[in-house]
C-alpha positions in Angstrom: 7.4 -13.3 4.7 5.5 -11.0 7.0 8.6 -9.2 8.0 9.6 -8.8 4.3 6.1 -7.5 3.6 6.3 -5.0 6.5 9.8 -3.9 5.4 8.7 -3.4 1.7 5.6 -1.4 2.8 7.8 0.9 4.9 10.0 1.5 1.9 7.0 2.2 -0.4 7.8 -1.0 -2.4 4.1 -1.7 -2.6 4.1 -4.5 -5.1 6.7 -6.4 -3.1 4.8 -5.8 0.1 1.5 -7.1 -1.4 3.3 -10.1 -2.9 5.1 -11.0 0.3 1.9 -10.6 2.3 0.0 -12.9 0.0 2.8 -15.5 0.2 2.8 -15.1 4.0 -0.9 -16.0 4.1 -0.5 -18.9 1.7 2.4 -20.3 3.7 0.5 -19.9 7.0 -2.5 -21.8 5.6 -0.1 -24.5 4.3 1.4 -24.8 7.8 -2.0 -25.7 9.1 -2.5 -28.4 6.5 0.9 -29.9 7.2 0.4 -29.7 11.0 -3.0 -31.3 11.0 -3.0 -33.5 7.9 0.7 -34.1 7.1 0.6 -32.6 3.6 0.6 -29.4 1.8 -2.3 -28.2 -0.3 -1.4 -28.4 -4.0 -4.6 -27.1 -5.7 -5.9 -23.6 -6.2 -5.0 -21.3 -3.4 -8.7 -20.5 -2.9 -9.5 -24.1 -2.2 -7.0 -24.4 0.7 -9.6 -23.0 3.0 -11.8 -26.1 2.4 -9.0 -28.3 3.7 -8.5 -26.5 7.0 -12.3 -26.3 7.8 -11.9 -29.0 10.5 -9.0 -27.2 12.2 -10.9 -23.9 12.9 -14.2 -22.9 14.4 -16.8 -21.5 12.0 -16.1 -18.0 13.2 -12.3 -18.4 12.9 -12.7 -19.9 9.4 -14.9 -17.0 8.3 -12.4 -14.4 9.6 -9.5 -16.1 7.9 -11.4 -16.6 4.7 -12.3 -12.9 4.6 -8.7 -11.9 5.1 -7.3 -14.6 2.7 -9.8 -13.9 -0.1 -9.0 -10.2 0.1 -5.3 -11.1 -0.4 -5.9 -13.6 -3.2 -7.9 -11.1 -5.1 -4.7 -9.0 -5.4 -2.4 -11.8 -6.4 -2.6 -11.6 -10.2 -2.6 -7.8 -10.1 0.4 -7.6 -7.8 2.5 -10.3 -9.5 1.7 -10.1 -13.2 0.1 -6.8 -14.1 2.1 -3.7 -15.1 0.1 -1.4 -12.8 1.7 -0.6 -9.5 0.0 -1.3 -6.2 -0.9 1.7 -4.1 0.3 2.4 -0.5 -3.1 1.7 0.9 -3.2 -1.7 -0.8 0.2 -2.6 0.6 -0.8 -1.6 4.1 -4.1 -3.5 3.9 -2.3 -6.6 2.6 0.2 -6.5 5.5 -2.7 -6.2 8.0 -4.5 -9.1 6.4 -1.5 -11.3 6.4 -0.7 -10.4 10.0 -4.2 -11.4 11.1 -4.0 -14.7 9.3 -0.5 -15.5 10.7 -1.6 -14.5 14.2 -4.6 -16.9 14.1 -2.5 -19.7 12.6 0.2 -19.3 15.3 -2.6 -19.7 18.0 -3.7 -22.9 16.4 -0.1 -24.3 16.2 0.8 -23.3 19.8 
């Protein structure tokens, strides 16, 4: 999903970039819950961070939460609203998703 987000951002397909970045982050968080707890989170996306608390240090959780919450704030707008995302929003979403995925990869290594 991160590669799709990057590709879409490079082609100025901003809504697609934001949406793919959001789903990259959601899938990354899910991978932690599956790895550590053997199940996917099935509730509200925002609540997934509560489940992974024990897998991250307080600093790591704070950083992931900052990135994740910034993405989730865009979810409804990017996926359901008629207004188009701006280039800066797409670029920011890709950066946020990349940061989350990088941290999750460290934890799964």
